[in-house]
N, C-alpha and C positions, 0 to 999 in steps of 0.2 A: 574630081575628075575621072573620066572614064578610063579604065585599065586598057592598056595596049593589048593588041591579040597576042596570045601567048603569055603575057605577064602574069596571068592568075595562075597559070600551070606553072610558071617558073618560081612563084612566090609559095606555092603549095610544096614543090620540090624542096626548097630551101628551108621552110619550116621542119619538113620531114627530116631532112639531113640533120639538121640543128638539134632534134629531139633525139635521133639515133646517137648522135656525137655524145650528147650530154649522158646517155645509158651507156655508151661504149666507154665512157671515161671511168665510171664506176667500177665497171668490169675491170678495166686495166688496172686499177687501183686496188682491185681485191677487197672491195666494200663488202659488208656482210651480206650473205645472199638474200636476207630478208630485205635490207635497204634496195638491193637491186630489183626485186620483183615489184616492190612497192613504186620504185620510180618508173620501171616498165609499164606498169599499169596505167599509172597517172598519166605518163607521156603520151601513150597510145589512145587513153581516153581523150585528152584534150586535143591531141591533133586531129583524130578522125571526128571531131565534133559531137562525140557520144554523149550520153546521158549517164551511163554507167559502164565501169569496166571491170572485170573480176578477171583474177588468175586462181586456178585450181588445179589441184593435183590428184591423179588417181591412186587409189589406194588397193591393196590386195583383198580387201573386203567387199570390193565392188562397189565403192564410193567415189565421189569427188569432194574434195576437203579445200574450202577457199582458203588461199593463203596470203592473197592480197586484195585489195579492192580500191575503188575510186568511184566517187560520186558527185555531180555537178550541182551542188545547191541542197540535195537531201540524201540520206542516209542509203549506202548500197548494200548488197548482201554482206554482212557481217564476217569479219575473219574468224575460221573456226567452223563456220556452217558447213555441213555435209549434205549431200543429197545421193540417193542410190541410183545406180547403173541399170537400167533396164526399162524404164519408163518413155514415153515419147517426148523426148525434149533435146536440147542442143548438145548437152554434153555426153548423152548416150549415142547419139548419131556420130560423133567425133570420136568417141571411144571405139565404136563397133568398124568404124571406116578408116579412121587415121587419117582423114582429110579434112579441109576447112568446109563448114557447113552454115547454112543460114536458115533462119526461119523469120519469114515476113508478115506471120499473122498468127500469134499464139492463143488466139481468142478459142480456137477449138481444141486445145490440148488440155489434157486433165490431170497431168502430173503435179506433184507438189511443186516442182520448181517452176513450172508455168504458172501455178497460182500465185506464188511469192512474185513473179515477175509482173502479173496483172495488179498485184497489189502496188508495186513501183511505179505502175504507169507504163511499163514498157509494152511496146506492140511490134519490135522487130529486134533481132540479135543475129550477130556474127560470130562464129567461133572458130578457132584456129588451132591445131593440135602443138603442142610443146613436145618435140621429141629430142633426147638426149641420148647421143651415141647409139642411134639405132633403135632405141626403144621409145614406146610412147610413155611420156611423164605426166603430162597434164594437158590443160586447156586454156586458151586466152580467148576471152570474149568481151564484145563490147555491144552496148544495147542502145537503143533509141526510143524514146517516149513520143516522137513526131511522124514516125513513118519509115519505111525501110532503107536501111543505109545504102550509099552509093555504090554501085558496080566498082569493082577493085579493091573494095575495103579489105577482102581477105589476102591480097597481095601486099597490101600496105601494113596489115597486121602482122604478117609473116616476118617481116624485118626486126619486129620487136621481140618476136618468140625466138628467134635465131639468137639474140643477144642474150635473152634470159636463159636458154639451153646452155650456151657458153659458160655463165656463172654459175649455173646449178653443176655442170660438168667438173668446174674447176674445184667447187665446194666438196663435191664427192671424192675427186681424185685426192685432195689435202685431207679428207677424213679417212680414206683408205691407207694414204701413208703414213698418217698419225697412228693409226690402229695397228699398222705392220710394225711400226718402231717399237711401239707399247708391247708387242707380242714378244719380239726381239728381247726386250729388256727384261720381261717378265721370265722367259726362259732361260736368261742368264743368272737372274737372281735365284730361280729354281735349282739351277746346277749347282751354283754356290752353297746354297742350303743342304743339297744333298752330299757335296764334298764334306762340309763342315760335320754333318750326322756321321759319314764313313770315317774322319778321322778320329771323331770324339769315340764312336763305338768300336772301331778297329784298332787303329795304330796305338792312339794315345792309351786306350786300355790294356793293350798287351804291353807296352812299355810300363806301365805303372805296375802291371803284375811282374813283369820283370826286374824292376826296381825294388819291389819289395822281396823277390827271391834273395837279390843280390845282397840286400842288407842282412837278411837271414843268414847267409853264407858267410858274410864277413863277422858275424857275431861269433861264428863258431872257430875262427881261426885267429892267430896273433902275427906278429912281427910284419914281415915284408909282403906276406900273401895279403894280411887284411889293409895295409896301406894301399896295395895295389887295387884291392876290391872297393875301397872308399873312392879311389879316383875315378874308377869306371862307374860308381854309383852316381858321384856328382856329375859326370859327364851326360849320364841318363837323365837326370834331374835338368840338366840344360837344354837337353832335347826337347823333352816335354814341355818345358816353358816356350820354346822357339814354337813348336807343334800349336800350342794355345794360342799365341800370338797370330800364326797363320791362319787357325780356325776362327778367331776373333775377327779377323780381317775378312775373311770370306762371307761370314755372316753372323754377328754378335749374337750370343744366346740370350743376352739380357734383352736385345731389342724384340725378339720373338716371345719372350716371357713377360717383360715388364713394360714394352711400350716406348714409346720415343722419349718421354721425359727422363725416366732413369737411364736409358741408353745415353742421351746427350750428356746428362751430368757425369756419367762415366768417362766420356771421352773429355769432358773440361778437366776433370781432376788429374787425369794423365798427360795433360797440356803442359809442356816443359815452361810455357809463361802463363801468367795469371788471366783467367779467362771470366767475363763477368756474364753469366747466364740469366737470361729472363726469358722463362717460358710460360706462356699464358694457354696451354693446352692442357685440359686435364682428363682427356678421354682417347680412347684408341680411336687410331684414323686408319683407313684403307691400306693393307701391307705394303702395295707399292709406293703410297705416300711417304711412309715411314722409313722405308729403305732409302728412298732418294734423298730424303731429309737428312738421314743419319750418315749417308757417305758424301753429301755436300759438306755438312759441317766437319766430318773428319778430314776430307781433303784439304778444305780451308785451313783447319788448324795445323795440318802437316806443313802446307805449303808457307803459313805465318811462322811456323818454328823454324823452317828449314832455309827461307830465302829472305823473310821481310826484315829481318832484325828488329822485330817489333818488342816492346815492352810489355802491351797490354792488349787484349783483345775483348770485343763485346757480340754478344749474340743474342738476338731479339726473335722470338716465336710466338707469332698470334695466329688465330684465324679469322678470316674477314672475307665476305662475299663468296663462301663456298669454297675457299682456297686457303691452304696453309702458306703463309708468308713468313720469310725468314729474312733478316738482315744482320749480316755478318761483317764486323769492322775490325781493323788493326791499326795502329800507330805507326806501322813500319815504314819503309822506303818507297813503297809503291813500285809502279813500273809493272806491274802483273799484267799479262796478256794471255789470250786463249792459245798460244805456241810455245814453243821450247819444252815441250814435254810437262806442262805445269798440271796436266790431268783436268783443267778446267772444262776443256772442250768436252770432255765425255760428262761431265756435270751437266753442260749446257745441253748436250744431245739428249740426255737422261730426263731433264726438266720439260725439253719440247717433246719428247715422246708421251710424255703424261698430260701434253696439252698445257703446260705452263711455260715458264720461261725464267731466264738467268740473266742479270745485267750485271756488268763487271765495271766498276769506276775505281781506277788506279792510277792517279797522276803522279809523277815522280815527287818523292820525298813528301806526299801528303796522304800516305796510308793506302789502304784497300779496302773497299765497300762492295760486297756482293749482295744483291737484292734477289731473291728467288720466290718465286709464285708457284705453287703445285696444287691444282684444282683436285680436290676430292668428292665434289658433287657432280653427277651427271650435268651437262648443259642442257639447256631447253631443247626439246626435240623441233629441228627445223631442217626440211620441211617436214611436214607430218609423214610418219612411215608409210612406205609405198612399196609395191610389188614391181617386180619386172615383167614387163609384157613383151610380147612376140612383136617381130618387126611387122610396121604396118606399110602397106604398099602404096 
């Protein structure tokens, strides 16, 4: 059946809107950025009936690195491949102008990128800049093996680059927020360590010296004066014990000296209810991970002892997939939540500041379970590191 006038154009618009909606849904659902860019590249390539489509990121070392690709029927330029900026090719033109560009006959070009394009049978290409918050981030390109791409390809491709830019901006904003929270946590931990050292080296040592002097004075007198000095010395011993507990709560020396295993064993020994500790970590982890794990267990055992009416608790600590995993359970009355001053919200914030998570399951009368994941390996770099470029006109 012959298409009615305008029907082909309407069908094209409908296909384009459907493709854009699919990508926009991924962006709205905060899909991993790599998945979004792969989807953007494939949708654009298929919609524009291209033979290849590529997404690349400009780096500070004057290169373009491929972060996503698509090819209809045969291999496209592989992810991770890079090309220098400065030769006569599409990505260099876009980099220097910040505007869409096209090459309809690469036969006369001598760059390495053009040579690869010829090997793939590419005879024409269109590239559109990907700009994130006013800076040139990268390039999206579609290539053809049959002839020049239709007029208007640049405009249609720009709709996809806008969605890609939104996904990239969201990812960068989330990364910046996570880094900021991690810096706040690290600063607070450093402050606690400084307070602990000041208490130990200052007030505690002075009180120990005073207590020794007082005991020496007590041995030189008798009667009521000796009894009075004994009461004062006992009071000083009590103050010293309280200061040690405060210092231990600020930053336990055993954690800094012995690591997570000994520190958790000490916490479990001090717990007023029996704790079954299963720790399968026999090495030192990054300091911020050990501190977060220690305070999580400390707060959990404190809540269990004060509020849960539990008779037993269990703690499992393992390493898996570049993260420290902790499972903390008790057989108490349940009903715990992130409110009511439980301290759990602070632990959740600390875990998330490190890129991890804390999940609470505490149904009434069925006990409480905390599942904690604290990553200690750096996540894979995505997108490849890049520099900030000036605004392009």
